[in-house]
C-alpha positions in Angstrom: -3.7 0.5 48.9 -0.6 -0.1 51.4 2.1 2.2 50.6 4.7 0.8 52.3 7.4 -1.0 50.1 4.6 -0.8 47.0 6.5 -2.5 43.7 5.4 -0.5 41.1 6.0 -0.9 37.2 6.1 2.7 35.2 4.4 3.7 31.5 5.0 6.3 29.3 4.2 6.6 25.7 3.9 9.2 23.1 2.6 9.1 19.4 5.8 9.8 17.7 9.7 9.1 17.9 10.9 12.7 17.6 7.6 14.3 18.8 7.4 17.4 21.2 4.7 16.8 23.2 4.2 19.2 26.3 4.9 15.9 28.4 7.8 14.0 26.2 9.0 10.7 27.4 11.8 12.3 29.0 9.1 14.6 31.4 6.8 11.4 31.6 9.8 9.2 33.2 11.0 11.9 35.2 7.5 12.7 36.7 7.5 9.1 37.5 10.3 9.0 39.3 9.7 11.8 41.6 6.1 10.4 42.7 7.3 7.0 43.3 10.0 8.2 45.4 8.1 10.5 47.3 5.5 7.7 47.9 8.8 5.5 48.8 7.2 3.1 46.0 10.1 1.2 44.2 9.7 1.4 40.8 11.3 -1.8 39.7 11.0 -0.6 35.4 9.6 2.1 33.3 8.1 0.6 30.0 8.5 2.7 26.7 6.3 2.6 23.7 7.7 5.7 21.5 6.0 6.3 18.3 3.1 4.4 19.0 -0.7 5.3 18.7 -3.3 5.2 21.9 -6.1 4.5 19.2 -5.0 0.7 19.9 -2.6 -1.7 22.2 -0.5 -3.3 19.7 2.4 -1.4 21.7 5.8 -3.9 22.3 6.9 -2.2 25.2 3.0 -2.6 26.5 2.7 -6.3 25.4 5.8 -6.8 27.4 4.8 -5.1 30.6 1.5 -7.1 30.8 3.1 -10.5 29.8 5.2 -9.5 33.2 2.2 -8.9 35.6 0.8 -11.9 34.5 4.0 -14.1 35.9 4.6 -11.4 38.4 3.0 -10.7 40.8 3.4 -6.2 40.8 1.3 -3.8 42.9 0.6 -1.5 40.9 1.2 0.5 37.4 1.8 4.4 37.1 1.2 6.9 34.2 1.6 10.1 34.3 -2.0 10.6 32.4 -4.4 8.5 31.1 -5.0 8.7 27.9 -0.9 7.6 28.0 -2.4 4.3 28.2 -4.8 4.4 25.9 -7.0 6.8 24.0 -9.8 3.8 23.6 -12.6 3.9 25.8 -12.8 -0.1 25.4 -9.1 -0.7 26.1 -8.7 0.9 28.8 -11.2 -0.5 30.5 -10.1 -3.9 29.2 -6.5 -3.7 30.0 -7.3 -2.0 33.3 -9.9 -4.5 34.8 -9.5 -7.6 32.4 -5.5 -7.5 32.4 -4.2 -5.0 35.7 -7.0 -5.8 38.2 -7.7 -9.2 37.3 -4.3 -10.0 38.0 -4.1 -7.7 41.4 -2.3 -4.7 40.4 -4.3 -1.5 40.8 -3.8 1.6 38.4 -2.3 4.7 39.0 -2.4 8.1 37.0 -0.6 10.8 38.6 -2.3 13.7 36.3 -5.5 13.1 37.3 -4.9 11.9 40.9 -6.4 8.9 41.4 -6.1 4.8 41.7 -8.5 1.8 41.2 -7.9 1.0 45.3 -10.7 3.0 45.4 -14.5 3.1 44.3 -13.9 6.6 43.0 -11.4 6.0 41.4 -12.2 3.6 39.6 -15.5 5.1 38.7 -13.5 7.8 37.3 -11.6 6.1 35.3 -14.8 5.2 33.5 -15.5 8.9 33.1 -12.4 10.0 31.5 -11.3 7.1 29.3 -15.2 8.4 28.0 -14.4 12.1 27.3 -10.6 10.3 26.2 -12.6 8.3 23.0 -14.8 11.7 22.1 -12.5 13.9 21.9 -10.6 11.6 19.5 -14.1 10.7 18.0 -15.2 14.6 17.6 -11.3 15.8 16.0 -11.8 12.5 13.6 -15.2 14.0 12.4 -14.2 17.5 12.6 -11.3 16.6 9.5 -13.6 14.7 8.0 -16.6 17.0 7.3 -13.7 19.6 6.7 -12.2 17.6 4.2 -15.5 16.6 2.4 -17.2 20.2 2.0 -13.8 20.9 0.2 -14.1 18.3 -1.8 -17.7 18.9 -3.2 -16.8 22.3 -3.5 -14.3 21.2 -6.0 -10.9 21.7 -4.3 -7.9 19.6 -4.1 -7.5 18.3 -0.4 -3.4 19.5 -0.4 -0.3 17.7 0.9 3.4 17.8 1.3 4.0 18.1 -2.6 1.6 19.6 -5.5 1.0 16.8 -8.3 3.1 16.7 -11.1 2.0 19.9 -13.3 0.6 21.5 -10.9 1.5 24.2 -8.0 -0.2 24.1 -5.0 -1.0 27.6 -3.1 -3.7 29.4 -0.8 -5.5 26.1 -1.5 -5.8 26.3 -5.2 -4.0 23.8 -7.9 -2.5 26.0 -10.9 -1.2 24.7 -13.9 2.8 24.4 -14.0 3.1 24.1 -17.8 6.6 22.9 -17.8 5.5 20.0 -16.3 1.9 20.1 -17.5 3.6 19.4 -21.0 5.3 16.3 -18.9 2.4 14.7 -17.8 0.3 14.9 -21.5 3.8 13.1 -22.9 3.5 10.4 -20.5 -0.4 9.8 -21.6 1.2 10.1 -25.5 4.2 7.7 -25.0 1.6 5.3 -23.1 -0.7 5.4 -25.7 1.9 4.9 -28.4 2.6 1.6 -26.6 5.6 2.6 -24.7 6.4 1.1 -21.3 6.0 2.6 -18.0 10.2 2.1 -18.0 10.5 3.1 -21.5 8.5 6.7 -20.3 10.4 7.0 -17.4 13.8 6.9 -18.8 12.4 9.0 -22.0 11.2 12.0 -19.3 14.1 11.6 -17.0 16.9 12.3 -20.5 14.8 15.2 -22.2 13.4 17.0 -18.6 15.1 18.4 -15.5 11.9 17.0 -13.3 12.3 13.7 -11.1 10.4 10.7 -12.4 10.4 7.2 -11.4 8.5 4.6 -13.1 6.0 4.7 -10.0 5.6 8.3 -10.8 4.9 7.2 -14.1 1.9 5.1 -13.4 0.5 7.2 -11.0 0.2 10.3 -13.3 -2.0 7.9 -15.7 -4.1 6.5 -13.1 -4.9 9.8 -11.7 -7.7 11.5 -13.1 -7.2 14.9 -10.9 -5.5 15.6 -14.5 -9.1 15.8 -16.2 -9.9 17.8 -13.8 -11.5 15.6 -10.8 -10.9 15.8 -7.2 -11.7 12.7 -4.8 -12.3 12.3 -1.1 -13.2 8.8 0.8 -14.1 7.2 -2.1 -15.9 10.0 -3.9 -14.8 11.5 -7.5 -16.1 15.6 -7.6 -15.4 17.6 -10.0 -12.7 19.7 -9.6 -12.0 23.5 -9.9 -8.7 23.5 -12.0 -7.9 23.6 -15.0 -7.5 20.0 -17.0 -4.0 19.2 -18.4 -5.4 15.9 -20.4 -8.1 15.4 -22.2 -11.0 13.0 -20.9 -10.6 10.3 -24.5 -7.1 10.6 -23.7 -7.3 10.0 -20.1 -9.9 7.1 -20.6 -7.9 5.5 -23.3 -5.2 5.5 -21.3 -6.5 3.4 -18.1 -9.0 0.8 -20.1 -5.2 0.1 -21.5 -3.9 -0.1 -17.9 -6.3 -1.7 -16.2 -7.7 -4.5 -18.9 -8.4 -7.6 -17.4 -5.5 -8.9 -19.2 -2.7 -6.9 -18.0 -4.0 -6.9 -14.7 -4.1 -10.6 -14.9 -1.5 -11.8 -16.3 1.3 -13.6 -14.0 4.3 -13.8 -15.7 7.8 -11.8 -14.3 7.4 -9.7 -17.0 3.3 -8.4 -17.0 3.5 -8.2 -13.0 6.6 -6.0 -13.2 6.5 -3.3 -16.2 8.8 -1.4 -15.1 12.0 -4.0 -17.0 12.9 -4.1 -20.2 13.2 -7.8 -21.6 12.8 -10.0 -25.0 9.5 -10.5 -26.7 9.7 -13.8 -24.7 11.1 -12.6 -21.5 9.2 -14.4 -18.5 7.3 -16.8 -20.8 9.9 -19.5 -21.6 10.7 -23.1 -19.5 12.6 -26.2 -20.2 9.7 -28.9 -20.0 13.4 -31.0 -19.2 14.6 -29.7 -16.3 11.9 -26.9 -15.2 14.0 -24.0 -15.5 13.2 -21.0 -16.9 14.7 -20.0 -20.7 16.8 -16.4 -20.6 18.1 -14.5 -23.5 21.5 -13.3 -24.2 23.9 -13.4 -27.0 21.2 -13.6 -29.9 19.9 -16.8 -28.5 17.3 -18.0 -25.2 19.2 -20.7 -23.3 18.2 -22.9 -20.5 19.4 -21.6 -17.5 20.8 -25.0 -16.1 22.4 -25.7 -19.6 24.2 -21.8 -19.8 24.7 -21.7 -15.8 24.5 -18.0 -16.5 23.2 -17.9 -13.3 23.3 -20.7 -10.6 20.7 -20.1 -8.5 18.3 -20.8 -11.3 20.1 -24.0 -12.6 18.0 -26.9 -12.0 19.4 -29.7 -13.6 23.4 -29.2 -14.3 23.3 -32.0 -17.3 20.1 -30.6 -18.6 21.3 -30.3 -22.5 17.8 -28.9 -23.7 18.4 -27.0 -27.0 19.3 -23.7 -27.9 17.0 -21.1 -29.6 17.9 -18.7 -32.3 16.0 -15.6 -30.5 14.6 -14.0 -33.8 13.6 -17.9 -34.9 11.9 -18.8 -31.5 9.8 -15.3 -31.5 8.6 -15.7 -35.2 7.5 -19.4 -34.6 5.4 -18.8 -30.9 4.0 -15.2 -32.7 3.0 -17.2 -36.0 1.1 -19.7 -33.7 -0.5 -17.1 -31.6 -1.8 -15.2 -34.6 -3.4 -18.7 -35.9 -5.3 -19.0 -32.9 -6.8 -15.2 -32.2 -7.5 -15.3 -35.6 -9.8 -17.9 -35.6 -13.1 -17.5 -33.3 -13.5 -21.5 -33.4 -9.9 -22.0 -32.3 -10.8 -19.5 -29.6 -14.1 -21.0 -28.5 -12.5 -24.6 -28.9 -10.0 -23.8 -26.5 -12.3 -21.8 -23.9 -14.2 -25.4 -23.9 -11.4 -27.1 -23.4 -10.4 -25.5 -20.5 -11.9 -25.8 -16.9 -15.3 -23.3 -16.9 -15.2 -22.7 -13.3 -11.6 -21.9 -13.4 -11.4 -17.7 -11.6 -8.3 -15.9 -10.8 -8.4 -14.7 -7.3 -7.5 -10.9 -6.7 -4.9 -10.3 -3.9 -6.0 -7.5 -2.1 -4.1 -8.1 1.3 -1.3 -5.6 0.4 -4.1 -3.0 -0.5 -5.7 -3.5 3.0 -2.0 -3.5 5.0 -1.8 0.0 3.3 -4.6 1.1 4.5 -4.3 0.2 7.7 -0.8 2.0 7.8 -2.2 5.2 6.6 -4.7 4.8 9.6 -2.3 4.6 11.8 -0.3 7.6 10.2 -3.3 10.1 10.3 -4.4 9.0 14.4 -0.5 9.9 14.9 -1.2 13.5 13.8 -4.6 13.6 15.2 -2.6 12.8 18.5 -0.2 15.8 18.1 -2.9 18.1 17.7 -4.6 16.6 20.6 -2.0 16.8 22.8 -1.3 20.6 21.5 2.4 20.2 20.7 1.6 21.1 16.9 -1.6 23.6 16.0 -4.2 22.2 13.4 -3.4 24.3 10.6 -0.1 22.7 10.5 -1.3 18.8 10.0 -4.2 19.3 8.4 -2.7 19.2 3.9 -0.6 16.0 5.4 -4.0 14.7 6.8 -5.6 15.3 4.1 -3.1 13.6 1.8 -3.0 10.6 3.6 -6.8 10.3 3.8 -6.4 10.9 0.0 -4.3 7.8 -0.4 -6.6 5.4 1.8 -9.7 6.9 0.4 -8.1 5.7 -3.5 -6.6 2.3 -1.9 -10.2 1.8 -0.6 -11.6 2.2 -3.7 -9.7 -0.5 -5.0 -11.2 -3.2 -2.8 -15.1 -3.0 -4.0 -13.7 -5.4 -6.8 -14.8 -8.5 -7.4 -12.9 -10.9 -5.3 -12.6 -13.7 -8.2 -12.7 -13.1 -11.9 -13.2 -16.0 -14.7 -10.6 -17.1 -16.4 -12.4 -17.1 -19.4 -13.2 -13.3 -19.0 -9.8 -12.6 -18.9 -8.6 -14.9 -21.8 -11.2 -12.7 -24.0 -10.4 -9.7 -23.2 -6.4 -10.8 -23.8 -7.7 -11.9 -27.1 -9.2 -9.0 -28.2 -6.3 -6.3 -26.7 -4.1 -8.7 -28.8 -6.0 -8.2 -31.9 -6.2 -4.8 -31.8 -2.8 -3.8 -30.3 -0.1 -6.0 -31.3 0.5 -5.4 -34.7 1.4 -2.1 -34.2 2.8 -2.1 -30.8 6.9 -2.3 -29.2 8.5 -4.9 -27.7 7.2 -3.8 -24.2 3.5 -3.5 -25.9 3.9 -6.8 -27.5 5.3 -8.6 -24.5 2.5 -7.4 -22.2 -0.3 -8.5 -24.6 1.9 -12.2 -25.2 2.0 -12.5 -21.3 -2.2 -11.5 -21.2 -2.8 -14.7 -23.2 -0.4 -17.3 -22.4 0.9 -18.9 -19.0 3.8 -20.3 -20.3 6.1 -21.4 -23.3 7.4 -24.9 -22.8 10.5 -26.2 -25.0 11.5 -29.5 -25.6 14.5 -30.2 -28.3 13.2 -28.3 -31.1 9.3 -28.6 -30.1 7.6 -26.0 -28.3 4.3 -26.2 -26.3 1.9 -23.1 -25.9 0.3 -23.3 -22.7 -2.9 -20.7 -22.7 -3.8 -18.6 -19.2 -6.9 -20.6 -19.3 
């Protein structure tokens, strides 16, 4: 490599933007500048990725630098240490051989004191990248084995905050009676037909504990409250004291996870955190296609009411208004007539598309799992560079891993479910729970059966979810 007027790029990376490493961004850039000055090289630009893991190449500054190298000749890329470029053996070799050397650009690492202009330097790149990958894999395995062992022994994995209803200290969960009382009440209210939104408001009004709709849902789904602990999709008997009886938990989750509840696609069913009238989200105008809204005692077509301009489809629509109680009664009467007759149910199924299925969208679950994995990698990198001791990050890694495992277990469900099965489950739910339910419960059960209700003047038509 000629040392006269070398034109080089610098590259620096840390795993989190506020990370205090032995070699922070400032320290890396200072050393890059000093090294290039001592060599007489021209440091054209230093590309910086702050807050990005070295476990993959999905980093904006790195990709910008590679794009520039493909367009303009640069003699070398200089880094403070090899693992700043990548912690993956495969990515390291690919970046150097297929991206840098392929475009006539050498690679120089200050800390390891080698460059790719010599055979020894190229050999060392491969050797050191193997050990960088090995170190990362060993640390990940050590974390995993420790968490599996604790899970099998019945210990909760910990995290930044103790679960509602418990206090977490010295690696053990103990019951917090004040919060445990609220957890039990959340289950009782849900089984009594209260919506998640209603439970949130009730608990927030009665107690000083901070409740949210998402927190209510998470409590209802968490088998920790019947004495279980989880890790990597496996459930183990915990050593902590249960708060909720198993029969109560099972009943609540049958209601929460029933096929009809999961399959409903209306606004009210997709978002159980909002209140509404009995037919909210189900009513449509058959003349202009707009939704119907409920206010001042009547269901009205949005186009006619013009209460929300963004929902207006035809400003000239004159479809009829319906008194709320009258339409509620009429729709429920027709639904009751259908579900009370096995013959009517069979006829509706036979008239529908027998091959129709409902697809379960899992993309969001996968994206969340990927983000949790990235967070875990960043925490592991903090330990690798020696800036934070393992004891300080173990609980956080455990918590993130438990969240990831819970989501991954949901990915094992079938991608598609027959619409007929969902409808039959919805019929059974309606038969058992509609008469004694409050408005929220009844609205959810109707949404499990009905795709929509269309209104044309004084005529209404029910469209079943088949």
